[in-house]
C-alpha positions as CSV (number, residue, x, y, z in Angstrom):
1,M,105.2,237.8,257.1
2,L,104.0,235.9,254.0
3,R,101.1,234.4,255.9
4,K,100.1,238.0,257.0
5,A,100.2,239.1,253.2
6,M,98.2,236.1,252.2
7,W,95.4,236.7,254.8
8,T,95.3,240.3,254.0
9,G,94.7,239.4,250.2
10,L,92.2,236.8,251.0
11,Y,90.3,239.0,253.3
12,A,90.4,241.7,250.8
13,G,89.2,239.3,247.8
14,F,86.2,238.1,250.1
15,G,85.3,241.7,250.9
16,A,85.3,242.7,247.2
17,A,83.2,239.7,246.1
18,S,80.7,240.2,248.9
19,T,80.3,243.8,247.8
20,M,79.7,242.8,244.3
21,I,77.1,240.3,245.2
22,A,75.4,242.6,247.7
23,R,75.1,245.5,244.8
24,R,73.6,242.9,242.3
25,L,71.1,241.7,245.0
26,A,70.0,245.2,246.0
27,T,69.6,246.0,242.3
28,K,67.3,243.1,241.8
29,V,65.4,243.7,244.9
30,W,64.9,247.4,243.9
31,H,63.7,246.3,240.5
32,V,61.2,244.0,241.8
33,A,60.0,246.4,244.5
34,T,59.7,249.6,242.3
35,G,59.7,248.2,238.7
36,E,62.3,251.0,238.0
37,D,66.1,250.8,237.6
38,P,67.9,252.0,240.9
39,P,69.1,255.6,241.1
40,T,72.5,256.3,239.8
41,K,75.2,258.8,240.4
42,K,75.3,261.5,237.7
């Protein structure tokens, strides 16, 4: 049971980290490609 909880936490942590990295990379690519800041939610 503890191993399953640890696996879930590890998996969630990697998921969150990869999401943040992907967002930063996408922002940089958008800025280089268009010279503008990416669109944001209002």
